[in-house]
C-alpha positions as CSV (number, residue, x, y, z in Angstrom):
1,M,0.1,-0.2,0.1
2,N,1.4,2.7,-1.2
3,S,0.8,6.5,0.7
4,Q,-1.6,7.4,-1.9
5,T,-3.7,4.8,-1.2
6,A,-3.3,5.2,2.4
7,G,-3.9,8.8,2.0
8,L,-7.3,7.7,0.5
9,R,-8.3,5.4,2.8
10,V,-7.7,7.9,5.6
11,A,-9.9,10.1,4.2
12,S,-12.7,8.2,2.6
13,L,-12.8,7.4,6.6
14,V,-12.7,10.2,8.2
15,F,-16.0,11.1,5.1
16,A,-17.8,8.0,7.0
17,L,-17.1,9.1,10.5
18,F,-18.8,12.4,9.5
19,A,-21.6,10.4,7.9
20,L,-22.3,8.6,10.9
21,G,-22.6,12.0,12.9
22,H,-24.9,13.0,11.1
23,I,-26.9,9.6,10.9
24,L,-27.1,9.3,14.4
25,R,-28.1,13.6,14.9
26,L,-31.4,12.1,12.0
27,I,-31.9,9.4,14.4
28,K,-32.2,11.0,18.0
29,H,-33.6,14.0,16.7
30,A,-30.5,16.5,18.1
31,Q,-30.6,19.7,18.1
32,V,-27.3,21.9,17.3
33,T,-27.6,25.6,17.9
34,I,-25.0,27.7,16.2
35,G,-24.9,31.1,17.9
36,T,-28.7,32.1,18.2
37,H,-29.8,29.7,15.6
38,H,-30.9,26.4,14.8
39,A,-29.5,24.0,12.2
40,P,-32.6,22.1,11.0
41,M,-33.0,18.8,10.4
42,W,-32.5,18.9,6.6
43,V,-29.3,20.0,6.8
44,S,-27.5,16.5,8.5
45,V,-29.8,14.3,5.4
46,I,-27.5,17.3,2.6
47,A,-24.1,16.2,4.6
48,L,-24.9,12.8,5.1
49,I,-25.4,12.0,1.4
50,I,-22.2,14.9,0.7
51,A,-19.8,12.7,3.1
52,G,-21.4,9.3,2.3
53,G,-20.7,10.1,-0.7
54,L,-17.2,10.9,-0.2
55,S,-16.7,8.1,1.8
56,I,-17.9,5.6,-0.7
57,W,-16.0,7.2,-3.5
58,M,-12.2,7.6,-1.8
59,W,-13.0,3.9,-1.1
60,R,-13.3,3.2,-4.4
61,L,-10.2,5.2,-5.6
62,S,-8.1,3.8,-2.8
63,S,-8.6,0.4,-4.5
64,K,-8.3,1.2,-7.8
65,T,-4.5,2.4,-7.6
């Protein structure tokens, strides 16, 4: 395994952890407050799709190299 493959796998795992965090937020209906504003749940849905997609993409890309 070369450094590029390792880097892609590490980045993939980081994005997977972010996706897992958003899944947990959606399951537990946790409120996120930024300053005085509450982040709606649909923000986590979009972030889950993006983080999950990036995770899968990077993992597949690391398997090709």
